[in-house]
C-alpha positions, -999 to +999 in steps of 0.1 A: -820+144-368-801+175-378-823+206-382-811+222-414-841+245-421-822+277-413-788+268-429-774+280-461-771+249-483-736+234-486-744+226-522-771+241-545-776+228-580-802+248-599-817+237-632-784+224-645-782+211-680-750+198-697-745+192-734-714+175-748-703+185-783-683+164-808-677+169-845-704+142-851-731+152-827-745+169-796-752+148-766-775+158-738-758+144-707-779+161-679-813+178-681-827+203-656-811+188-625-818+206-592-804+194-559-797+208-525-774+193-499-773+207-464-742+211-442-732+178-426-754+158-448-743+125-465-760+121-499-755+091-522-763+092-559-772+060-578-782+053-613-775+032-644-741+034-661-738+065-683-766+084-665-744+113-655-736+106-619-699+113-622-705+142-645-727+158-618-698+155-594-674+171-619-699+200-623-702+204-585-664+204-582-660+231-608-639+210-631-665+215-659-692+242-663-728+236-670-744+245-704-773+260-684-781+266-647-760+275-617-741+257-589-733+272-556-711+260-527-720+275-493-740+302-510-712+313-534-717+306-571-688+286-586-672+289-620-639+271-614-625+245-589-628+256-553-604+248-524-635+243-503-642+210-523-622+178-519-626+152-547-617+115-542-617+096-574-624+059-582-587+052-585-565+063-557-541+082-581-513+081-556-479+091-571-458+060-569-425+079-565-437+099-535-440+085-500-474+081-483-469+113-463-457+132-494-488+120-513-510+132-485-495+167-488-501+172-525-533+191-521-518+215-495-489+221-518-510+229-548-532+253-527-502+271-512-511+263-476-489+266-446-469+234-451-458+230-415-494+229-404-504+208-433-477+182-425-489+180-389-525+175-401-514+149-427-494+129-401-523+130-377-548+118-403-525+090-415-519+078-379-556+079-372-563+059-403-539+032-394-510+042-416-487+056-389-461+029-397-462+037-434-456+074-435-424+070-454-434+039-473-443+041-510-478+033-524-466+001-539-460-013-504-497-007-494-528-029-498-558-017-518-576-006-486-546+011-473-541+030-505-577+043-503-572+054-467-541+073-479-561+089-507-588+099-482-561+115-460-548+134-490-583+147-498-590+158-462-556+173-455-565+208-470-597+207-448-623+211-475-659+218-465-674+194-491-662+160-500-670+143-533-665+106-535-667+090-570-669+052-566-641+052-541-644+014-532-652-001-566-617-014-573-616-034-540-627-069-533-660-073-516-648-080-481-623-051-481-650-029-496-674-036-467-648-031-441-635+001-456-670+016-460-674+011-423-641+028-416-646+057-439-681+063-427-668+066-391-640+089-403-663+112-422-687+113-393-659+124-369-647+150-394-683+165-397-679+169-435-707+173-461-704+143-484-717+134-519-711+098-528-716+084-563-719+046-564-733+017-584-738-002-552-773+003-538-764-014-505-734+009-501-756+040-507-783+029-483-759+019-455-737+050-457-760+079-466-787+100-450-804+104-484-802+084-516-809+101-550-819+079-579-810+093-614-827+084-646-810+071-677-793+097-699-801+125-702-797+123-664-825+137-643-833+132-606-860+105-606-865+099-569-851+108-535-852+087-503-845+098-468-827+069-451-834+061-414-832+030-393-857+034-364-854-003-356-817+004-346-826+031-321-817+068-319-781+064-331-771+060-367-759+024-373-725+017-390-728+006-426-723-030-415-750-027-388-773-009-413-773-039-436-787-060-408-816-036-400-851-046-410-855-014-431-826-022-453-843-047-476-872-024-482-850+005-492-830-018-514-860-032-533-876+002-537-845+017-552-837-013-573-872-011-588-867+025-597-834+020-616-837+022-654-814-008-659-845-031-661-858-013-692-850-024-727-823-004-744 
């Protein structure tokens, strides 16, 4: 297991509260959320719909600012979107009029990076992700899984330190979802990125993450945290598909399921 005791946290969320205001009312979305994520850690966040999981990602990305509290990336407090953070949304949001390679370069273009180097990295990523024959194809020619791999290449091309994944597999059929989670877990492990995944799928969270955080119903709070390990598999980390077959998997699943607020009356 990685010893992170002496490392500066990759992400630090300190007593964050977020209020939404409309002409009709004030809504407390998140209340006193504190969270630390260490470099190289893969953390998954689960919770009932509307609990603030995606809102928390938007706060960490710098897209929105908290009403109270502070968020730091690598020890530096953020107040705006950071080039150190890559954000992969639920929908692939590929631009249909741009080729796969051109889509992979969008982040580098917006950040003003060296485009020659960025193009080399984008091509390398796409080839490694099985899209080498589709560099000059358009998104409409790709399957759903291929589109998500292209979106991942676009997110990783600018070489962010932190990767935020917001339900990246939810639009896919179950078989593709399982296969792609295996592929992406291997990709992220090889890249050595710090990852925060938001998902409704408990099995996905357990099989992919080192730690699973359970959030309460709105206003969202951190209810429980679970370190995920599969000692029955041995010293190495199993792939997501292998993890689902481990004896520990069912116990984690039942425990987290019992902690979700979806069982309570509205």
